[in-house]
C-alpha positions as a LaTeX table, in Angstrom:
\begin{tabular}{lrrr}
\hline
Residue & $x$ (\AA) & $y$ (\AA) & $z$ (\AA) \\
\hline
Met1 & 6.34 & 236.28 & $-10.03$ \\
Lys2 & 2.99 & 237.38 & $-11.44$ \\
Gly3 & $-0.23$ & 238.54 & $-9.86$ \\
Arg4 & $-2.95$ & 235.96 & $-9.89$ \\
Trp5 & $-5.68$ & 236.60 & $-12.48$ \\
Ala6 & $-9.27$ & 235.56 & $-11.94$ \\
Gly7 & $-9.65$ & 231.78 & $-12.03$ \\
Ser8 & $-12.54$ & 229.42 & $-12.59$ \\
Ala9 & $-13.82$ & 227.53 & $-9.57$ \\
Ser10 & $-16.10$ & 225.31 & $-11.60$ \\
Arg11 & $-14.16$ & 223.73 & $-14.45$ \\
Val12 & $-15.07$ & 220.43 & $-12.89$ \\
Ala13 & $-18.73$ & 221.37 & $-12.89$ \\
Ala14 & $-19.72$ & 220.32 & $-16.40$ \\
Val15 & $-21.15$ & 216.95 & $-17.35$ \\
Ala16 & $-21.86$ & 215.86 & $-20.91$ \\
Ala17 & $-23.08$ & 212.69 & $-22.49$ \\
Ser18 & $-22.11$ & 214.05 & $-25.91$ \\
Arg19 & $-18.75$ & 215.59 & $-26.82$ \\
Arg20 & $-19.78$ & 216.94 & $-30.21$ \\
Lys21 & $-20.97$ & 220.42 & $-29.19$ \\
Pro22 & $-17.89$ & 221.43 & $-27.12$ \\
Leu23 & $-15.61$ & 220.04 & $-29.81$ \\
Leu24 & $-17.44$ & 222.10 & $-32.43$ \\
Ile25 & $-17.18$ & 225.24 & $-30.30$ \\
Ala26 & $-13.43$ & 224.77 & $-29.83$ \\
Leu27 & $-12.74$ & 224.02 & $-33.48$ \\
Cys28 & $-14.78$ & 227.02 & $-34.67$ \\
Ala29 & $-12.96$ & 229.30 & $-32.25$ \\
Leu30 & $-9.62$ & 227.94 & $-33.41$ \\
Ala31 & $-10.59$ & 228.54 & $-37.04$ \\
Val32 & $-11.42$ & 232.17 & $-36.24$ \\
Leu33 & $-8.09$ & 232.66 & $-34.49$ \\
Leu34 & $-6.16$ & 231.14 & $-37.36$ \\
Ala35 & $-8.01$ & 233.37 & $-39.79$ \\
Ala36 & $-7.02$ & 236.34 & $-37.66$ \\
Ala37 & $-3.41$ & 235.23 & $-37.86$ \\
Gly38 & $-3.46$ & 235.54 & $-41.63$ \\
Tyr39 & $-4.83$ & 239.09 & $-41.57$ \\
Asn40 & $-2.54$ & 242.13 & $-41.41$ \\
Trp41 & $-3.43$ & 243.48 & $-37.99$ \\
Ala42 & $-0.30$ & 245.69 & $-37.96$ \\
Gln43 & 0.64 & 244.05 & $-34.70$ \\
Asn44 & 4.17 & 243.25 & $-33.54$ \\
Gln45 & 3.35 & 239.68 & $-32.54$ \\
Leu46 & 0.50 & 237.20 & $-32.57$ \\
Asp47 & 0.45 & 233.94 & $-30.60$ \\
Val48 & $-2.19$ & 231.34 & $-31.43$ \\
Ser49 & $-2.31$ & 228.12 & $-29.42$ \\
Phe50 & $-4.56$ & 225.14 & $-28.84$ \\
His51 & $-4.63$ & 223.10 & $-25.62$ \\
Ala52 & $-6.20$ & 219.66 & $-25.27$ \\
Phe53 & $-6.67$ & 218.27 & $-21.74$ \\
Gln54 & $-7.99$ & 214.85 & $-20.75$ \\
Asp55 & $-7.89$ & 213.14 & $-17.38$ \\
Ser56 & $-8.77$ & 209.89 & $-15.65$ \\
Arg57 & $-12.26$ & 211.19 & $-14.67$ \\
Gly58 & $-13.24$ & 211.39 & $-18.33$ \\
Val59 & $-12.97$ & 215.19 & $-18.42$ \\
Thr60 & $-12.00$ & 216.65 & $-21.79$ \\
Val61 & $-11.16$ & 220.35 & $-22.11$ \\
Leu62 & $-10.34$ & 221.95 & $-25.48$ \\
Ser63 & $-8.90$ & 225.47 & $-25.21$ \\
Pro64 & $-7.89$ & 227.60 & $-28.19$ \\
Asp65 & $-6.56$ & 231.06 & $-27.37$ \\
Ala66 & $-4.83$ & 234.00 & $-29.02$ \\
Asn67 & $-2.52$ & 236.76 & $-27.77$ \\
Phe68 & $-1.96$ & 240.02 & $-29.65$ \\
Ser69 & 0.89 & 242.40 & $-28.80$ \\
Lys70 & 1.14 & 245.88 & $-30.32$ \\
Asp71 & 3.83 & 248.51 & $-29.79$ \\
Phe72 & 2.24 & 251.88 & $-30.42$ \\
Ser73 & 5.55 & 253.54 & $-29.66$ \\
Asp74 & 8.86 & 252.68 & $-28.05$ \\
Arg75 & 7.18 & 253.35 & $-24.68$ \\
Thr76 & 3.63 & 252.01 & $-24.98$ \\
Thr77 & 2.52 & 248.40 & $-25.57$ \\
Leu78 & $-0.99$ & 246.97 & $-25.77$ \\
Lys79 & $-1.65$ & 243.26 & $-25.15$ \\
Leu80 & $-4.92$ & 241.48 & $-25.80$ \\
Lys81 & $-5.84$ & 237.87 & $-25.04$ \\
Phe82 & $-8.90$ & 235.80 & $-25.88$ \\
Gly83 & $-9.44$ & 232.19 & $-24.86$ \\
Val84 & $-12.15$ & 229.53 & $-24.89$ \\
Asp85 & $-12.58$ & 226.37 & $-22.81$ \\
Ala86 & $-14.99$ & 223.78 & $-24.19$ \\
Ile87 & $-15.63$ & 221.19 & $-21.47$ \\
Ser88 & $-17.17$ & 217.95 & $-22.64$ \\
Ala89 & $-17.32$ & 215.77 & $-19.52$ \\
Ala90 & $-16.77$ & 215.87 & $-15.79$ \\
Ser91 & $-16.52$ & 213.86 & $-12.62$ \\
Asp92 & $-19.00$ & 213.91 & $-9.73$ \\
Ser93 & $-20.20$ & 217.47 & $-10.56$ \\
Cys94 & $-23.94$ & 217.99 & $-11.13$ \\
Ala95 & $-24.97$ & 214.60 & $-12.43$ \\
Arg96 & $-27.67$ & 214.63 & $-9.76$ \\
Cys97 & $-29.55$ & 217.35 & $-11.66$ \\
His98 & $-28.36$ & 216.60 & $-15.22$ \\
Pro99 & $-28.44$ & 212.79 & $-15.51$ \\
Asn100 & $-28.24$ & 213.07 & $-19.30$ \\
Gly101 & $-25.26$ & 215.41 & $-19.24$ \\
Ala102 & $-24.83$ & 219.17 & $-19.58$ \\
Asn103 & $-22.20$ & 220.91 & $-21.66$ \\
Asn104 & $-20.14$ & 223.75 & $-20.28$ \\
Gly105 & $-17.91$ & 226.39 & $-21.81$ \\
Arg106 & $-15.75$ & 229.22 & $-20.58$ \\
Val107 & $-14.74$ & 232.40 & $-22.40$ \\
Val108 & $-11.90$ & 234.59 & $-21.12$ \\
Ala109 & $-10.75$ & 237.97 & $-22.39$ \\
Asn110 & $-8.13$ & 240.26 & $-20.93$ \\
Val111 & $-6.34$ & 243.44 & $-21.89$ \\
Gly112 & $-3.24$ & 245.16 & $-20.57$ \\
Val113 & $-1.45$ & 248.40 & $-21.42$ \\
Thr114 & 2.21 & 248.89 & $-20.49$ \\
Arg115 & 3.81 & 252.32 & $-20.43$ \\
Lys116 & 7.54 & 252.95 & $-20.00$ \\
Tyr117 & 8.80 & 255.88 & $-17.93$ \\
Gly118 & 12.58 & 255.83 & $-18.16$ \\
Asp119 & 13.70 & 252.70 & $-16.31$ \\
Ser120 & 10.19 & 251.99 & $-14.98$ \\
Lys121 & 7.20 & 250.20 & $-16.49$ \\
Leu122 & 3.59 & 250.64 & $-15.42$ \\
Thr123 & 0.99 & 248.07 & $-16.48$ \\
Val124 & $-2.78$ & 248.44 & $-16.05$ \\
Gly125 & $-5.15$ & 245.70 & $-17.16$ \\
Gly126 & $-8.21$ & 243.63 & $-16.52$ \\
Glu127 & $-9.81$ & 240.27 & $-17.23$ \\
Val128 & $-13.37$ & 239.01 & $-17.60$ \\
Ser129 & $-14.24$ & 235.31 & $-17.42$ \\
Arg130 & $-17.69$ & 233.84 & $-18.08$ \\
Glu131 & $-19.05$ & 230.31 & $-17.95$ \\
Asn132 & $-22.35$ & 228.61 & $-17.24$ \\
Phe133 & $-22.32$ & 228.90 & $-13.47$ \\
Tyr134 & $-19.40$ & 231.23 & $-12.71$ \\
Thr135 & $-18.40$ & 234.82 & $-13.48$ \\
Ala136 & $-15.12$ & 236.52 & $-12.58$ \\
Thr137 & $-13.93$ & 240.07 & $-13.15$ \\
Thr138 & $-10.41$ & 241.23 & $-12.27$ \\
Gly139 & $-8.48$ & 244.50 & $-12.35$ \\
Leu140 & $-4.68$ & 244.60 & $-12.13$ \\
Val141 & $-1.94$ & 247.20 & $-11.80$ \\
Ser142 & 1.80 & 246.49 & $-11.61$ \\
Leu143 & 5.03 & 248.48 & $-11.57$ \\
Ser144 & 8.60 & 247.43 & $-12.26$ \\
Arg145 & 11.89 & 249.32 & $-12.24$ \\
Asp146 & 15.34 & 248.45 & $-13.56$ \\
Leu147 & 18.29 & 249.25 & $-11.32$ \\
Asn148 & 22.04 & 248.65 & $-11.27$ \\
Lys149 & 22.51 & 249.21 & $-15.02$ \\
Ala150 & 19.45 & 247.03 & $-15.74$ \\
Asn151 & 20.98 & 244.05 & $-13.92$ \\
Thr152 & 18.37 & 244.27 & $-11.15$ \\
Thr153 & 14.61 & 244.52 & $-11.59$ \\
Val154 & 12.25 & 245.24 & $-8.72$ \\
Ala155 & 8.55 & 244.60 & $-9.42$ \\
Gly156 & 5.28 & 244.71 & $-7.55$ \\
Gly157 & 1.59 & 244.53 & $-8.29$ \\
Phe158 & $-1.95$ & 244.53 & $-6.99$ \\
Ala159 & $-5.10$ & 242.81 & $-8.26$ \\
Phe160 & $-8.74$ & 242.85 & $-7.19$ \\
Ser161 & $-11.25$ & 240.19 & $-8.28$ \\
Leu162 & $-15.01$ & 239.95 & $-7.95$ \\
Asn163 & $-16.21$ & 236.37 & $-8.43$ \\
Gln164 & $-19.84$ & 235.26 & $-8.63$ \\
Pro165 & $-20.52$ & 231.50 & $-8.43$ \\
Gln166 & $-24.06$ & 230.28 & $-9.06$ \\
Leu167 & $-25.28$ & 227.57 & $-6.68$ \\
His168 & $-26.60$ & 225.37 & $-9.45$ \\
Pro169 & $-29.25$ & 223.93 & $-9.75$ \\
Ser170 & $-30.75$ & 226.93 & $-7.90$ \\
Asp171 & $-30.60$ & 230.45 & $-9.32$ \\
Thr172 & $-28.87$ & 231.78 & $-6.20$ \\
Val173 & $-25.67$ & 233.70 & $-6.94$ \\
Glu174 & $-23.05$ & 234.12 & $-4.23$ \\
His175 & $-20.27$ & 236.71 & $-4.10$ \\
Gln176 & $-16.56$ & 236.40 & $-3.43$ \\
Thr177 & $-13.80$ & 239.01 & $-3.45$ \\
Ala178 & $-10.08$ & 238.43 & $-3.76$ \\
Val179 & $-7.26$ & 240.90 & $-3.17$ \\
Asp180 & $-3.79$ & 239.94 & $-4.37$ \\
Ala181 & $-0.44$ & 241.71 & $-3.92$ \\
Tyr182 & 3.04 & 240.60 & $-4.87$ \\
Gly183 & 6.64 & 241.76 & $-5.05$ \\
Ser184 & 9.76 & 240.32 & $-6.67$ \\
Val185 & 13.44 & 241.01 & $-7.23$ \\
Thr186 & 15.19 & 239.67 & $-10.34$ \\
Gln187 & 18.99 & 239.74 & $-10.45$ \\
Ser188 & 21.33 & 239.08 & $-13.39$ \\
Trp189 & 24.58 & 237.97 & $-11.79$ \\
Thr190 & 26.40 & 237.20 & $-15.03$ \\
Lys191 & 25.41 & 236.85 & $-18.69$ \\
Gly192 & 24.43 & 233.26 & $-17.96$ \\
Thr193 & 23.01 & 233.39 & $-14.42$ \\
Val194 & 19.71 & 234.96 & $-13.37$ \\
Thr195 & 17.84 & 234.56 & $-10.08$ \\
Gln196 & 14.48 & 235.75 & $-8.81$ \\
Val197 & 12.81 & 235.78 & $-5.40$ \\
Gly198 & 9.22 & 236.77 & $-4.82$ \\
Tyr199 & 6.45 & 236.98 & $-2.26$ \\
Glu200 & 2.69 & 236.97 & $-2.80$ \\
Ile201 & $-0.22$ & 237.47 & $-0.43$ \\
Asn202 & $-3.83$ & 236.81 & $-1.32$ \\
Gln203 & $-6.95$ & 237.50 & 0.73 \\
Val204 & $-10.22$ & 235.84 & $-0.27$ \\
Asn205 & $-13.53$ & 236.71 & 1.41 \\
Gly206 & $-17.03$ & 235.45 & 0.76 \\
Tyr207 & $-18.46$ & 232.19 & $-0.53$ \\
Gln208 & $-15.66$ & 229.63 & $-1.07$ \\
Thr209 & $-17.45$ & 226.29 & $-1.14$ \\
Asn210 & $-17.39$ & 224.36 & $-4.41$ \\
Pro211 & $-21.13$ & 223.73 & $-5.03$ \\
Phe212 & $-20.44$ & 220.85 & $-7.44$ \\
Leu213 & $-18.32$ & 218.54 & $-5.26$ \\
Arg214 & $-19.84$ & 216.44 & $-2.49$ \\
Thr215 & $-18.51$ & 214.54 & 0.52 \\
Lys216 & $-20.01$ & 211.92 & 2.81 \\
Leu217 & $-21.74$ & 213.47 & 5.80 \\
Asn218 & $-23.33$ & 210.85 & 8.04 \\
Gly219 & $-23.21$ & 208.47 & 5.06 \\
Val220 & $-24.98$ & 210.88 & 2.64 \\
Leu221 & $-23.25$ & 212.66 & $-0.24$ \\
Thr222 & $-23.54$ & 216.34 & 0.64 \\
Val223 & $-22.21$ & 219.59 & $-0.82$ \\
Gly224 & $-19.44$ & 220.86 & 1.46 \\
Asn225 & $-19.24$ & 223.96 & 3.62 \\
Ser226 & $-15.97$ & 225.92 & 3.76 \\
Pro227 & $-14.96$ & 229.01 & 5.78 \\
Asp228 & $-15.68$ & 232.36 & 4.15 \\
Ser229 & $-12.24$ & 233.87 & 4.80 \\
Arg230 & $-8.86$ & 232.64 & 3.59 \\
Thr231 & $-5.42$ & 234.26 & 3.58 \\
Arg232 & $-2.72$ & 232.79 & 1.35 \\
His233 & 1.05 & 233.35 & 1.43 \\
Ala234 & 3.58 & 232.16 & $-1.15$ \\
Val235 & 7.36 & 232.56 & $-1.41$ \\
Ser236 & 9.19 & 231.60 & $-4.59$ \\
Ala237 & 12.80 & 231.30 & $-5.75$ \\
Arg238 & 13.99 & 230.75 & $-9.32$ \\
Leu239 & 17.31 & 230.11 & $-11.05$ \\
Arg240 & 18.07 & 230.35 & $-14.77$ \\
Gln241 & 21.55 & 229.11 & $-15.64$ \\
Ala242 & 23.26 & 228.90 & $-19.04$ \\
Leu243 & 25.40 & 225.78 & $-19.53$ \\
Pro244 & 27.98 & 224.98 & $-22.22$ \\
Ala245 & 26.92 & 223.91 & $-25.73$ \\
Glu246 & 23.77 & 226.08 & $-25.94$ \\
Thr247 & 22.07 & 224.31 & $-23.03$ \\
Phe248 & 20.09 & 226.00 & $-20.27$ \\
Phe249 & 19.09 & 224.82 & $-16.79$ \\
Asp250 & 16.03 & 225.97 & $-14.81$ \\
Ala251 & 15.26 & 225.39 & $-11.13$ \\
Asp252 & 12.18 & 226.60 & $-9.23$ \\
Tyr253 & 10.93 & 226.31 & $-5.66$ \\
Arg254 & 7.69 & 227.60 & $-4.14$ \\
Trp255 & 6.48 & 227.47 & $-0.54$ \\
Tyr256 & 2.80 & 228.06 & 0.23 \\
His257 & 0.76 & 228.43 & 3.43 \\
Asp258 & $-2.79$ & 229.57 & 4.15 \\
Thr259 & $-5.07$ & 230.06 & 7.12 \\
Trp260 & $-6.89$ & 226.81 & 6.32 \\
Asp261 & $-3.62$ & 225.04 & 7.21 \\
Val262 & $-2.94$ & 223.97 & 3.64 \\
Asn263 & 0.86 & 223.90 & 3.27 \\
Ser264 & 2.64 & 222.99 & 0.07 \\
His265 & 6.08 & 222.71 & $-1.49$ \\
Thr266 & 6.77 & 222.75 & $-5.22$ \\
Phe267 & 10.08 & 221.77 & $-6.86$ \\
Ala268 & 10.73 & 222.01 & $-10.59$ \\
Leu269 & 13.80 & 221.24 & $-12.71$ \\
Gly270 & 14.17 & 221.76 & $-16.44$ \\
Leu271 & 16.69 & 221.57 & $-19.28$ \\
Ser272 & 16.53 & 223.03 & $-22.77$ \\
His273 & 18.97 & 222.82 & $-25.69$ \\
His274 & 19.38 & 224.69 & $-28.98$ \\
Phe275 & 19.76 & 222.23 & $-31.84$ \\
Gly276 & 21.17 & 224.76 & $-34.27$ \\
Ser277 & 19.39 & 228.06 & $-34.80$ \\
Arg278 & 16.01 & 226.60 & $-35.79$ \\
Val279 & 15.08 & 224.05 & $-33.12$ \\
Val280 & 14.90 & 224.31 & $-29.33$ \\
Gly281 & 13.95 & 221.22 & $-27.35$ \\
Gly282 & 13.67 & 220.54 & $-23.67$ \\
Gly283 & 11.93 & 218.88 & $-20.78$ \\
Ala284 & 10.94 & 219.56 & $-17.19$ \\
Trp285 & 9.99 & 217.64 & $-14.06$ \\
Arg286 & 7.79 & 219.07 & $-11.33$ \\
His287 & 7.00 & 217.65 & $-7.88$ \\
Tyr288 & 4.25 & 219.01 & $-5.65$ \\
Thr289 & 3.24 & 218.01 & $-2.13$ \\
Gln290 & 0.58 & 219.48 & 0.17 \\
Thr291 & $-1.16$ & 218.90 & 3.47 \\
Gly292 & $-4.94$ & 218.87 & 3.79 \\
Ala293 & $-7.09$ & 221.68 & 5.16 \\
Tyr294 & $-7.59$ & 221.57 & 8.92 \\
Phe295 & $-11.24$ & 220.53 & 8.44 \\
Tyr296 & $-10.54$ & 217.82 & 5.84 \\
Gln297 & $-11.64$ & 214.25 & 6.59 \\
Pro298 & $-12.30$ & 211.33 & 4.22 \\
Ser299 & $-15.87$ & 211.33 & 5.60 \\
Tyr300 & $-17.76$ & 213.15 & 8.35 \\
Thr301 & $-20.14$ & 212.24 & 11.18 \\
Gly302 & $-22.14$ & 214.34 & 13.61 \\
Asn303 & $-22.63$ & 218.07 & 12.98 \\
Pro304 & $-19.28$ & 219.50 & 11.86 \\
Thr305 & $-19.12$ & 223.21 & 11.10 \\
Tyr306 & $-16.94$ & 222.74 & 8.02 \\
Tyr307 & $-16.63$ & 219.78 & 5.68 \\
Thr308 & $-15.39$ & 219.42 & 2.14 \\
Gly309 & $-15.37$ & 217.19 & $-0.94$ \\
Asp310 & $-13.00$ & 219.53 & $-2.81$ \\
Phe311 & $-9.98$ & 217.47 & $-3.92$ \\
Arg312 & $-7.85$ & 220.64 & $-3.89$ \\
Leu313 & $-8.10$ & 220.62 & $-0.08$ \\
Phe314 & $-7.04$ & 216.98 & 0.31 \\
Pro315 & $-3.49$ & 215.94 & 1.29 \\
Phe316 & $-1.67$ & 214.61 & $-1.79$ \\
Asp317 & 1.54 & 214.51 & $-3.80$ \\
Ser318 & 1.86 & 214.89 & $-7.55$ \\
Asn319 & 4.46 & 214.67 & $-10.29$ \\
Ser320 & 4.40 & 215.98 & $-13.83$ \\
Val321 & 6.78 & 215.53 & $-16.75$ \\
Thr322 & 6.77 & 217.90 & $-19.71$ \\
Gly323 & 8.44 & 217.73 & $-23.11$ \\
Lys324 & 8.55 & 220.72 & $-25.46$ \\
Val325 & 10.00 & 221.64 & $-28.86$ \\
Asp326 & 10.07 & 225.01 & $-30.67$ \\
Ile327 & 10.69 & 224.95 & $-34.42$ \\
Thr328 & 11.40 & 228.06 & $-36.50$ \\
Pro329 & 11.65 & 227.03 & $-40.19$ \\
Lys330 & 14.00 & 229.11 & $-42.33$ \\
Asn331 & 11.28 & 230.03 & $-44.82$ \\
Gly332 & 8.47 & 230.23 & $-42.31$ \\
Ile333 & 5.60 & 227.89 & $-41.50$ \\
Val334 & 3.06 & 227.18 & $-44.24$ \\
Met335 & 1.06 & 230.37 & $-44.94$ \\
Met336 & 3.02 & 232.15 & $-42.18$ \\
Pro337 & 5.78 & 234.78 & $-42.54$ \\
Pro338 & 9.48 & 233.98 & $-41.94$ \\
Gly339 & 10.37 & 234.00 & $-38.27$ \\
Ser340 & 7.18 & 232.20 & $-37.24$ \\
Thr341 & 7.70 & 229.55 & $-34.57$ \\
Leu342 & 5.77 & 226.31 & $-34.09$ \\
Thr343 & 5.52 & 225.01 & $-30.51$ \\
Leu344 & 4.55 & 221.46 & $-29.55$ \\
Gln345 & 4.31 & 220.42 & $-25.91$ \\
Tyr346 & 3.00 & 217.44 & $-23.96$ \\
Glu347 & 2.61 & 217.16 & $-20.19$ \\
Arg348 & 1.78 & 214.06 & $-18.18$ \\
Tyr349 & 0.43 & 214.60 & $-14.67$ \\
His350 & $-0.10$ & 212.02 & $-11.92$ \\
Ala351 & $-1.29$ & 212.52 & $-8.31$ \\
Thr352 & $-1.39$ & 210.12 & $-5.37$ \\
Thr353 & $-5.17$ & 210.54 & $-5.31$ \\
Gly354 & $-5.26$ & 208.47 & $-8.52$ \\
Phe355 & $-5.85$ & 211.50 & $-10.70$ \\
Val356 & $-4.03$ & 211.28 & $-14.04$ \\
Ala357 & $-4.08$ & 213.85 & $-16.85$ \\
Gly358 & $-2.47$ & 214.43 & $-20.22$ \\
Ile359 & $-2.17$ & 217.93 & $-21.70$ \\
Phe360 & $-1.16$ & 218.60 & $-25.30$ \\
Thr361 & $-0.38$ & 222.10 & $-26.54$ \\
Gly362 & 0.25 & 223.20 & $-30.11$ \\
Gly363 & 0.80 & 226.81 & $-31.07$ \\
Val364 & 2.37 & 229.29 & $-33.45$ \\
Arg365 & 4.11 & 232.59 & $-32.74$ \\
Ile366 & 3.83 & 234.99 & $-35.66$ \\
Pro367 & 5.90 & 238.18 & $-35.97$ \\
Leu368 & 3.76 & 240.87 & $-37.60$ \\
Lys369 & 5.10 & 244.10 & $-39.01$ \\
\hline
\end{tabular}
């Protein structure tokens, strides 16, 4: 179970009549990352991936990113990540102030250093995220320790985020803070059976209304108003089980509750299989169900204190199906060293709200010496 990094509250905030500029941004960023992959950075590993997202609202998000991992010694590892989101369309968002469309983009960079002390690992890191109307800065520290001849791992972490949404179209900037703590226990029961249980608590204070989504208040589309304090709890359980014939089974469950009375359950099942030593293929199914926030209504009348048009606070169910294949050619991928792995993945998502999305991911993992 990982600590939650800073997220973007306004990916749905961009509207664009033209898709050319975001597409150009994403393709240029991808070209830079691929060029970096061909350079001898003296790193241990480089991951370059490209994500393409499109949904039933007409939103298109193109996201190239790169991860560098460097072992300076047998006890110290540095990890760097850089990512770009180029958003070319959106739903309701700010069409009221940009009738001709407005592009949006998001740049994310994070760094983490891990240091080993015997059977313990200490990680310190941070992340910065910037986009047109939202800024997030996060610091993170985590500690893990291996016990019972490395068959048991106990881990915990803490993160602090400062988020600054802009109330577009005004220049007003609000502030939000988030404190996140988690703990987990991972147990290897046999060579083929691993389980993990975890707990996470998150406290968010400050402005939490999405300024780009509107709801009907007395028949008029109005930006919502949400409480300025929210406490989140999550409990997770995971199973990784090896089956005969180089096949592996995954099962995950997550329970969530917060002080806005949003409750959710997530179930996920997956299978993967090794087709020889060069190809790994698999698929997964995920089901999610949640209740609405206590102040959610399809529309509002009178003078309610809180009201929302944020679809993330609505009651809904969703299902997603994912297929994935990893290919490691014997002689390496074109222009890549031997041992490089090509990953292709497609996910189809459908919610009872009518929201449908398709997500394609292509990436390469490059061992660098």
